[in-house]
C-alpha atoms as one frame of an Amber mdcrd trajectory, in Angstrom:
protein
  -2.117 -61.717  29.454  -5.539 -63.916  30.092  -3.934 -67.648  30.464  -6.170
 -70.262  30.657  -4.691 -73.875  31.291  -6.995 -77.059  31.196  -5.218 -80.800
  32.082  -7.661 -83.270  30.299  -6.313 -86.672  32.102  -3.723 -87.613  34.493
  -3.020 -91.650  34.898   0.069 -93.191  36.724   0.457 -96.605  35.141   0.345
 -99.793  37.088  -1.436 -97.198  39.855  -2.908-100.772  41.614   0.800-101.477
  42.307   3.319 -99.661  44.759   5.487 -97.726  42.295   8.674 -97.913  44.160
   9.511-101.452  46.839  11.212-101.344  49.784  14.421-102.975  48.194  14.632
-100.114  45.718  14.684 -97.963  48.621  17.196 -99.439  50.194  19.275 -99.924
  47.386  18.973 -96.029  46.761  20.054 -95.673  50.878  23.164 -97.786  49.596
  24.497 -95.914  47.106  23.830 -92.069  48.382  25.896 -93.382  50.936  28.415
 -95.128  49.923  29.202 -92.664  46.735  28.639 -89.188  48.093  28.708 -89.733
  51.934  25.220 -88.364  52.983  25.173 -89.152  56.504  21.608 -91.555  57.794
  19.678 -88.354  58.519  20.524 -86.420  55.744  19.103 -89.749  53.277  16.271
 -89.638  55.372  15.741 -85.532  54.561  15.829 -86.576  50.850  13.375 -89.112
  51.131  11.470 -87.238  52.844  11.734 -83.673  49.714  10.578 -85.998  47.729
   7.570 -87.598  48.988   6.327 -83.753  49.957   6.899 -83.150  46.218   5.088
 -85.690  44.947   2.232 -84.957  47.549   1.790 -81.642  46.342   2.167 -82.658
  42.630  -0.827 -85.364  42.755  -2.588 -82.469  44.532  -2.353 -80.017  41.991
  -3.775 -82.567  39.175  -6.829 -83.406  41.136  -7.293 -79.752  41.611  -7.778
 -79.184  37.839 -11.178 -77.699  36.391 -11.397 -81.040  33.641  -9.794 -83.770
  35.562 -11.531 -87.504  34.154 -10.093 -89.740  36.402 -12.480 -92.388  35.235
 -10.057 -92.743  32.218  -7.297 -93.324  34.951  -7.479 -96.661  35.227  -6.617
 -97.395  31.391  -2.985 -97.220  31.442  -3.080 -93.933  28.700  -0.336 -91.647
  29.173  -1.166 -87.568  30.178  -2.227 -85.603  27.566  -2.623 -81.940  28.191
  -4.186 -80.144  25.685  -4.032 -75.783  25.942  -7.579 -73.524  25.529  -7.477
 -69.929  24.311  -6.437 -66.466  24.978  -7.231 -62.843  24.068  -4.365 -60.131
  24.421  -4.708 -56.618  25.072  -2.041 -54.391  23.204   0.152 -52.293  25.185
   0.534 -48.481  23.550   2.619 -45.329  23.421   2.293 -41.794  23.263   3.248
 -38.819  25.486   1.646 -35.729  26.058   2.254 -33.162  23.557   3.886 -30.515
  23.594   2.581 -26.593  23.985   0.853 -25.190  21.186  -0.743 -21.885  19.975
  -3.802 -20.934  18.979  -4.556 -21.371  15.477  -2.087 -24.365  14.606  -4.628
 -27.050  13.816  -4.142 -31.079  15.040  -1.498 -33.276  13.126   0.949 -35.858
  13.364   3.072 -34.161  15.406   0.554 -34.390  18.752  -1.346 -37.129  16.966
   1.095 -39.706  16.879   0.631 -42.526  19.245   2.104 -46.537  18.124   1.370
 -49.579  19.177   3.614 -52.580  18.519   0.753 -54.524  17.574  -0.646 -54.674
  14.119  -3.755 -52.216  13.242  -4.849 -48.518  12.825  -5.231 -45.159  15.228
  -8.481 -43.449  15.272  -7.774 -39.686  17.833 -10.744 -37.530  19.527 -10.297
 -35.019  18.687  -9.619 -36.073  14.804  -6.629 -34.654  12.863  -7.096 -31.204
  11.306  -8.814 -29.727  14.223  -7.888 -26.312  15.554  -8.527 -26.166  19.497
  -9.456 -22.924  20.897  -7.083 -21.253  23.757  -7.011 -23.485  26.809  -4.778
 -25.717  28.960  -4.834 -29.709  29.635  -7.366 -30.427  27.116  -7.599 -34.080
  26.178  -6.720 -35.885  23.056  -7.781 -39.479  22.744  -6.302 -42.127  20.829
  -7.968 -45.565  19.851  -6.081 -48.929  18.647  -8.302 -51.097  16.801  -5.650
 -54.541  16.156  -5.205 -56.326  12.994  -5.675 -59.171  14.629  -9.096 -58.966
  16.808  -9.130 -62.833  17.493  -6.254 -62.440  19.910  -6.203 -58.788  20.260
  -9.018 -56.487  21.841  -8.774 -52.857  20.955  -7.128 -50.741  23.116  -7.167
 -46.825  23.898  -4.655 -44.156  25.531  -4.863 -40.839  26.695  -2.606 -37.641
  26.921  -3.405 -33.682  27.743  -2.026 -30.425  25.332  -1.823 -27.203  26.188
  -3.035 -24.934  23.911  -1.572 -21.286  24.483  -3.319 -17.544  22.634  -1.380
 -16.579  19.536   0.125 -13.750  19.164  -0.805 -11.656  16.296   1.651 -10.694
  13.492   2.571  -6.726  13.008   3.531  -5.394   9.315   4.165  -1.823   8.340
   4.085  -1.084   4.818   6.586  -0.322   3.507   9.061  -1.154   6.620  10.175
   1.686   7.278   8.593   4.063   6.396   9.093   6.805   3.503  11.051   9.705
   4.853   8.632  12.475   4.186   8.923  16.314   4.151   8.218  18.714   7.596
   4.764  19.944   7.331   3.115  16.525   5.120   0.635  15.374   7.910   0.476
  11.600   8.955  -2.352   9.537   7.134  -1.374   6.530   4.743   1.875   5.864
   7.343  -0.429   4.467   9.602  -1.164   1.268   7.685  -0.038  -1.465   9.383
  -2.248  -5.139   9.728  -2.719  -7.906  12.161  -2.602 -10.946  11.132  -2.959
 -15.143  12.500   0.388 -15.710  12.686  -0.738 -19.737  11.274  -2.569 -18.875
   8.756  -2.042 -15.450   7.920  -5.013 -14.693   7.617  -6.510 -10.884   9.158
  -7.113 -10.864  12.773  -9.626  -8.419  13.082  -8.839  -5.315  16.348  -8.075
  -1.377  16.691  -5.129  -0.030  16.749  -3.854   2.782  18.359  -1.039   4.607
  17.248   1.673   6.393  19.236   5.515   8.663  18.269   8.298   8.417  21.017
   6.864   9.955  23.448   3.568   7.503  23.842   1.768  10.986  22.485  -0.909
   9.404  20.795  -1.035  10.320  16.676  -3.757  10.475  13.764  -4.303  11.145
  10.177  -3.611  14.692  10.597  -0.585  14.908  12.996   2.518  16.900  11.746
   5.931  15.469  13.684   8.677  17.679  14.034  11.573  17.083  11.613  13.679
  14.200  12.480  13.932  10.916  13.272  10.659   9.492  14.798   9.623   6.043
  16.842   6.140   4.882  15.792   3.981   2.415  17.638   0.596   0.358  16.783
  -0.842  -1.126  19.397  -3.157  -3.645  18.347  -6.163  -4.840  20.751  -7.417
  -8.227  19.239 -11.430  -8.672  19.163 -11.273 -12.393  20.013  -9.405 -11.276
  23.428  -9.697 -15.080  24.253  -7.383 -16.855  21.832  -5.301 -13.698  20.302
  -3.252 -11.750  22.541  -2.273  -7.685  21.961   0.541  -6.771  20.584   2.898
  -4.020  19.798   5.112  -3.343  16.733   7.057   0.602  16.583   8.626   1.736
  12.974  10.900   4.589  12.515   9.863   7.730  10.047  12.415  10.467   8.978
  10.756  13.912   9.010  12.862  15.572   6.555  13.282  19.672   6.877  11.734
  21.196   3.486  13.225  22.167   0.535  13.562  25.477   0.295  11.443  27.481
  -2.335  10.311  31.038  -2.932   7.473  31.343  -5.600   5.337  34.629  -5.584
   1.770  34.374  -7.922  -0.052  37.594  -8.618  -3.527  37.714  -8.989  -4.977
  41.707 -10.878  -8.578  42.956 -10.997  -9.810  46.155 -12.616 -12.576  48.520
 -11.164 -14.588  49.471 -13.602 -14.995  46.483 -16.152 -14.849  48.981 -18.720
 -14.566  52.530 -20.150 -16.349  54.722 -21.898 -14.559  57.942 -22.241 -11.348
  59.571 -22.538  -9.911  61.134 -18.810 -11.839  57.809 -17.094 -10.061  56.844
 -14.438  -9.378  52.334 -14.213  -8.454  51.308 -10.732  -6.193  47.630 -11.260
  -5.813  45.747  -7.468  -2.392  43.634  -7.135  -2.999  41.102  -5.316   0.538
  39.248  -4.461   0.907  36.002  -2.523   3.842  33.969  -1.399   2.614  30.173
  -3.088   6.221  29.058  -1.543   7.653  27.651   1.768  10.438  30.610   2.087
   9.616  33.796   3.644   9.914  36.654   0.716  11.826  40.020   1.596  10.458
  43.403   0.785  10.351  45.203  -0.979   7.757  43.850  -3.015   6.869  45.850
  -6.264   4.554  45.151  -9.363   5.943  45.803 -12.226   3.785  46.894 -14.991
   3.636  48.005 -18.578   1.309  51.381 -18.571   2.196  52.046 -14.928   5.806
  51.692 -14.119   6.381  50.122 -11.031   4.013  49.513  -8.289   5.069  49.848
  -4.238   3.094  46.967  -2.915   4.678  46.194   0.482   8.387  48.740   1.595
   9.304  46.180   4.364   9.327  43.347   6.413   8.388  39.900   4.850   5.822
  37.946   3.173   5.400  34.535   4.744   4.224  31.511   2.645   0.915  31.689
   1.824   0.584  35.220   3.205  -0.609  37.613   0.549  -0.552  41.583   0.381
  -2.237  44.413  -1.966  -1.835  47.019  -3.621  -3.523  49.952  -5.900  -2.594
  51.613  -8.701  -4.713  53.776 -11.539  -5.093  54.804 -14.899  -6.642  57.448
 -17.028  -8.577  56.264 -20.149  -6.862  58.459 -23.552  -7.784  58.987 -26.693
  -5.621  56.238 -28.383  -7.009  54.121 -25.862 -10.987  54.810 -28.049  -9.283
  54.057 -31.060  -7.651  51.040 -30.132 -11.308  50.033 -28.354  -9.428  48.118
 -25.112  -7.207  48.665 -22.632  -4.114  46.064 -22.059  -1.291  45.810 -19.856
   0.463  43.184 -17.964   2.115  42.846 -14.696   4.569  41.084 -12.742   5.624
  41.349  -9.186   9.178  40.658  -7.194  10.004  40.315  -4.221  13.632  38.420
  -2.625  15.154  35.861  -0.530  18.559  34.553   0.363  19.668  37.544  -1.699
  17.939  36.434  -5.429  15.456  38.101  -6.857  11.655  35.940  -7.031   9.877
  37.212  -9.693   5.969  35.705 -10.112   4.745  34.217 -14.041   3.123  37.421
 -16.083  -0.565  38.537 -15.638  -2.390  39.883 -18.395  -5.338  42.325 -18.425
  -7.532  43.692 -20.874 -10.610  46.139 -20.394 -12.927  46.350 -23.295 -14.320
  50.126 -24.626 -18.230  50.618 -24.323 -18.442  52.240 -27.428 -21.145  55.274
 -27.690 -23.580  56.037 -30.793 -25.732  58.606 -31.417 -28.806  58.766 -32.951
 -31.131  61.584 -33.949 -34.568  61.411 -35.158 -36.099  62.608 -38.199 -36.861
  66.049 -36.832 -33.405  66.786 -36.219 -33.918  66.083 -32.349 -30.859  65.555
 -29.994 -29.342  62.344 -29.987 -30.140  59.331 -28.303 -26.918  58.043 -26.272
 -26.862  53.623 -25.780 -24.736  51.211 -25.939 -23.636  48.869 -29.209 -24.985
  45.548 -28.376 -20.979  44.062 -29.369 -19.683  45.856 -26.399 -17.917  43.590
 -23.987 -18.925  43.499 -20.446 -16.416  43.218 -18.428 -12.066  42.849 -18.987
 -10.625  39.743 -20.148  -7.888  38.627 -18.164  -4.741  35.864 -20.218  -1.772
  34.745 -18.234  -0.557  32.811 -21.830   0.895  34.136 -24.202   0.113  30.552
 -25.983  -3.428  29.677 -25.805  -6.313  30.987 -28.305  -6.497  34.347 -29.568
  -8.344  37.006 -27.120 -12.421  35.871 -27.967 -13.264  39.017 -29.512 -15.946
  41.389 -28.062 -19.408  39.395 -26.928 -16.962  37.047 -24.782 -17.148  36.391
 -20.922 -13.439  36.822 -19.189 -11.926  33.584 -18.699  -9.833  33.909 -15.887
  -6.095  34.788 -15.246  -3.461  31.688 -15.857  -0.101  32.296 -14.897   2.972
  32.141 -16.890   6.618  32.127 -15.955   8.047  35.429 -16.114  11.346  36.060
 -18.337  12.551  38.750 -20.919  11.682  36.261 -23.788   8.187  35.657 -22.250
   7.514  39.876 -22.424   8.354  39.822 -26.026   5.770  37.016 -26.699   2.933
  38.634 -25.048   4.023  41.879 -26.535   3.886  40.286 -29.877   0.894  38.852
 -29.408  -0.715  41.639 -27.617   0.495  43.311 -30.668  -1.299  40.897 -33.073
  -4.509  40.746 -31.076  -4.917  44.717 -31.137  -4.176  44.813 -35.102  -6.802
  42.080 -35.591  -9.141  43.799 -33.246  -8.550  47.135 -34.408  -9.208  46.584
 -38.039 -12.707  44.841 -36.587 -13.248  48.037 -34.644 -12.950  50.002 -37.680
 -14.953  48.628 -39.899 -17.696  48.665 -37.375 -16.937  52.162 -37.723 -16.951
  52.557 -41.081 -19.958  51.052 -41.163 -21.639  53.653 -38.943 -20.062  56.433
 -40.984 -21.818  54.956 -43.636 -24.742  54.592 -41.396 -25.180  58.693 -40.252
 -24.269  59.617 -44.245 -27.248  58.377 -45.027 -29.221  60.251 -42.461 -27.459
  63.145 -43.410 -28.475  62.779 -46.797 -31.974  62.257 -46.153 -32.321  65.440
 -43.601 -31.055  67.286 -46.245 -33.548  66.183 -48.534 -36.451  66.518 -46.473
 -35.482  70.418 -46.065 -35.820  70.120 -49.723 -39.071  69.010 -49.492 -37.483
  66.736 -52.301 -38.243  63.057 -51.080 -35.709  61.339 -50.332 -35.135  57.109
 -50.028 -36.164  55.257 -46.511 -33.236  55.096 -43.910 -32.960  51.480 -43.037
C-alpha cells in the first residue's frame, strides 16, 4: 500500500513560558525516590530519556511537508488531516494441470481469484484450443469494481499441452467369425477419432496379424484365432501420437458341403436322317467344398450309365468331361426331336452325391421334296420352320418349350429325385404330344400339297387343262 500522511498544524500552548518549572522537576524527583526507591542516577537517566523523546517528537513535527508554523502562536490545538491512497489488488492463481491437444481452455484452467470485487479477462480466452507444446503462457487481468481506491492487476501462469492419442474403433469388436477361405476385406475397418471432440483424424492404417505379417483386402487367414492389429499414423504428427489397436478374429473350418453340377452339350445341334450320330458331351463340376470320390458317372435316360471318372477324386471347383453317342431312329424322325435327361453321380463320406437333372432337346430338320412341272428330280431343301440348335432345359416347372422357331435358352439345374424325374417325364410327354401334333399337322399340309401336284401331273399327261397349283 501507499500511504501519505499530511500534518497540517502543531501548536504548543503557552510556547513563551517554560512548559515545566524547576520546582516541578524537584518534586517529581522526590516522589520517584520515595515511592519507587530509585537512586539519584536512575532518576537522572529517566529525565534524560524523557528529554530525548520530546526532542525527537519536535523534530518529526517540524519535518512534516505541510507544516504551517505561522499558525502556531494562535493557541489552537494540533489537527491531523489524512490524504488519499490507492491499493493494487492481490491475485491468486496457480499453473494448471497438463492437458491434451484438442481440450479447449475453460474454467478448469482459467480460474484466477482475488479478494476484491471485480472481473477477470484471460488471454488466450475461454474456448481456445492450444497447439501441443510446453510452458505456454496464460495471462489474467483483474479489473476492480472500486476503481477509486484499487488499480487493475495482472498475473501469469504456464500450461503444458500434450499431444493427443487418437481413439481407434473396430466395428464390430471383436470381429465376427469367418469361414476358412473367406478373404479379408470389410473386417479391416478401423477408424481414428479425436478423443475429445470425436471428430475423425486424418492418417493411414497398416494392418498386421499376430506374427507381424501385413494383411490386406484379399488375404486368407488360416483356421484358428488370430489377432489383427491396426497401426495408425496421423497426418498431423505435431498434435497427435501414432497409436495401435488389436482385435481377435476367429477363422472357422468350412462346413462340409459336397455338390455336383452337370452341363451337357450336343453336336450336331440338329438331325436330318435315320442312323445319323449325335454326340453328347457331359461336363461334371465339383462346386462343393469337399472332394468327390470316383467313380463319377452320368446317367442318361437315352444312353444309360456313362463313365466319366473311374478312379481318384474330383477336388472342389474342378471339372471332368465325358462323351456318349446316340443314333437317330425312325421314331425320332416321326417325333421331330430327341429329348434326354441326364444327371451326374459321385460319393463323399460314403454318401452318394447326385447333381440336378439336365435336359437337352435336339430338333429334327425336316426334309421336303419338290418336283418341277416336267416330273424332274426332287430338290432337297429345309423347311423354314426347322430349329437351328438344340433346346436345353433344366427345370420341369417353367413354361412350355418355345417350339420349332425358338433359340436355345440355356440349362437350369433342378434337384434330382424320383419325384422330379417323374415330373420331367410327364412334362416331356406333354411336350412331345403337343409338338408331335403340330408336326403331323404340318405333315398333313405337306401331303395335301403333294397330292395337288400329283393331280396336276396326271392332267398334264392326259392333255387336260388342270387348275394351277398354289
